Backbone as a chain_set.jsonl record, in Angstrom:
{"seq": "XXXXXXXXXXXXXXXXXXXXXXXXXXXXXXXXXXXXXXXXXXXXXXXXXXXXX", "coords": {"N": [[122.072, 153.856, -79.716], [120.22, 156.219, -78.88], [118.589, 155.457, -81.086], [116.996, 153.17, -79.787], [116.242, 155.361, -76.888], [114.918, 156.776, -78.845], [112.819, 155.358, -79.439], [111.669, 154.279, -76.8], [110.213, 156.578, -75.976], [108.676, 156.845, -77.917], [107.261, 154.018, -78.058], [106.34, 153.537, -75.294], [107.816, 152.231, -74.23], [109.876, 150.391, -71.797], [113.779, 151.296, -71.815], [117.322, 150.954, -72.929], [116.836, 148.462, -72.912], [117.941, 145.317, -73.753], [120.92, 146.275, -72.718], [120.787, 145.897, -70.297], [120.214, 143.194, -70.009], [122.12, 142.053, -70.544], [124.174, 142.629, -69.0], [123.33, 141.563, -66.812], [123.472, 138.832, -67.21], [126.422, 138.795, -67.575], [127.088, 138.629, -65.207], [128.568, 136.471, -62.865], [126.855, 136.429, -60.448], [124.244, 136.641, -60.807], [121.887, 139.147, -58.885], [119.636, 140.19, -58.922], [116.905, 140.71, -61.243], [117.121, 141.624, -64.359], [117.09, 145.255, -65.884], [115.709, 148.201, -66.747], [115.036, 151.66, -68.306], [112.152, 153.666, -67.855], [110.447, 155.845, -69.779], [108.851, 158.957, -68.094], [107.018, 161.928, -67.379], [107.251, 164.708, -65.273], [105.553, 167.247, -63.537], [106.125, 168.607, -66.386], [108.546, 168.074, -67.228], [111.052, 165.969, -68.339], [111.983, 162.735, -67.557], [113.434, 159.701, -66.0], [112.268, 156.4, -64.672], [113.698, 153.702, -63.193], [112.864, 150.25, -64.239], [111.785, 147.215, -63.396], [112.594, 144.166, -65.295]], "CA": [[121.39, 154.347, -78.206], [119.465, 157.055, -80.056], [117.566, 154.827, -81.394], [116.231, 152.991, -78.64], [115.763, 155.633, -76.364], [113.454, 157.121, -80.053], [111.242, 153.709, -78.661], [111.135, 154.787, -75.428], [109.539, 157.869, -75.461], [107.181, 157.072, -79.204], [106.228, 153.001, -78.216], [105.944, 153.633, -74.173], [108.299, 151.139, -73.618], [111.808, 150.895, -71.427], [115.019, 152.214, -72.699], [117.857, 150.174, -72.676], [116.749, 146.387, -71.784], [119.421, 144.92, -73.808], [122.226, 146.593, -71.857], [120.094, 145.689, -68.486], [119.936, 141.653, -69.837], [123.63, 141.392, -71.201], [124.989, 142.769, -67.451], [122.667, 140.591, -65.565], [123.935, 137.642, -67.843], [127.747, 138.941, -67.832], [127.432, 138.641, -63.743], [128.772, 135.969, -61.83], [126.285, 134.997, -59.431], [122.918, 137.646, -59.92], [120.773, 138.606, -57.87], [118.407, 140.93, -59.151], [116.341, 141.033, -62.561], [117.698, 142.69, -65.491], [116.369, 146.509, -65.517], [115.382, 149.243, -68.099], [114.587, 153.072, -67.943], [111.104, 153.925, -68.463], [110.325, 157.79, -69.659], [107.567, 159.785, -67.818], [106.931, 163.455, -67.302], [106.628, 164.938, -64.091], [106.338, 168.772, -63.673], [106.647, 169.15, -67.582], [110.037, 167.667, -67.698], [111.592, 164.618, -69.085], [112.33, 161.821, -66.273], [112.984, 158.739, -66.291], [112.842, 155.913, -63.424], [114.521, 152.606, -63.444], [111.717, 149.326, -64.364], [111.659, 145.716, -64.18], [111.517, 143.692, -67.013]], "C": [[119.977, 154.795, -78.438], [118.163, 156.379, -79.839], [115.983, 153.955, -80.266], [115.4, 153.87, -77.306], [114.584, 156.969, -77.314], [112.31, 156.398, -79.167], [110.918, 154.0, -78.051], [110.047, 155.445, -75.317], [108.02, 158.007, -77.306], [106.23, 155.477, -78.537], [105.767, 152.917, -76.359], [106.572, 152.67, -74.042], [109.429, 151.813, -72.851], [112.823, 151.58, -72.425], [116.072, 150.787, -72.411], [117.728, 148.525, -72.096], [117.53, 145.931, -72.43], [120.473, 145.129, -72.655], [121.539, 145.548, -70.43], [120.196, 144.266, -69.127], [121.253, 141.304, -70.073], [124.704, 141.689, -69.884], [124.679, 142.278, -67.736], [123.529, 138.909, -65.858], [125.629, 137.6, -67.631], [128.299, 138.794, -65.987], [127.601, 137.04, -63.163], [127.912, 134.855, -61.231], [124.733, 136.879, -59.528], [122.405, 137.591, -59.461], [120.105, 139.581, -57.927], [118.231, 140.695, -60.853], [116.934, 141.688, -63.084], [116.828, 143.952, -65.039], [116.416, 147.02, -66.362], [115.214, 150.524, -67.352], [113.387, 152.881, -68.766], [110.968, 155.778, -68.61], [108.911, 157.6, -68.931], [107.971, 161.368, -67.52], [106.623, 163.421, -66.055], [107.741, 166.759, -64.326], [106.889, 169.333, -65.098], [108.059, 168.683, -68.271], [109.991, 165.749, -67.481], [111.917, 163.964, -68.305], [112.452, 160.26, -66.788], [113.152, 157.405, -65.236], [113.22, 154.387, -63.796], [113.069, 151.26, -63.045], [112.077, 148.121, -64.338], [111.438, 144.595, -65.227], [111.451, 143.091, -66.729]], "O": [[118.929, 154.163, -78.299], [117.214, 156.488, -79.062], [114.768, 154.1, -80.128], [114.372, 153.46, -76.768], [113.788, 157.751, -76.793], [111.344, 156.778, -78.506], [109.714, 154.249, -78.115], [109.045, 155.073, -74.705], [107.084, 158.75, -77.6], [105.002, 155.477, -78.452], [104.806, 152.185, -76.122], [105.836, 151.794, -73.587], [109.881, 152.955, -72.932], [112.646, 152.195, -73.476], [115.686, 149.785, -71.81], [118.281, 147.804, -71.265], [118.518, 145.941, -71.697], [120.782, 144.267, -71.833], [122.079, 144.601, -69.859], [120.426, 143.735, -68.04], [121.563, 140.149, -69.782], [125.794, 141.129, -69.761], [125.019, 141.88, -68.85], [123.998, 138.128, -65.031], [126.164, 136.496, -67.526], [129.459, 138.835, -65.578], [126.537, 136.43, -63.056], [127.885, 133.625, -61.23], [124.48, 137.751, -58.696], [121.932, 136.511, -59.108], [119.842, 140.055, -56.822], [119.189, 140.535, -61.609], [117.486, 142.576, -62.435], [116.028, 143.886, -64.106], [117.204, 146.55, -67.184], [115.223, 150.608, -66.124], [113.306, 152.296, -69.846], [111.289, 156.656, -67.81], [108.114, 156.665, -69.01], [109.117, 161.816, -67.469], [105.945, 162.53, -65.544], [108.827, 167.232, -64.66], [107.767, 170.191, -65.186], [108.496, 168.861, -69.407], [109.367, 164.859, -66.905], [112.676, 164.74, -67.724], [111.797, 159.73, -67.686], [114.325, 157.29, -64.88], [112.891, 154.029, -64.927], [112.434, 151.25, -61.99], [112.769, 147.762, -65.291], [110.407, 144.253, -65.805], [110.826, 142.201, -67.307]]}, "num_chains": 1, "name": "protein.A"}
């Protein structure tokens, strides 16, 4: 997980993409697309926003 977060911060890509895809695939009736978390800076603080993959 730490490597995934490090990649998100250095490569500007959403974190936990595999987790989002596995969670959606395991649902008997998926009702939404898979999600990941994208990092951004707001007022000098690291924040994460939910993004559709």
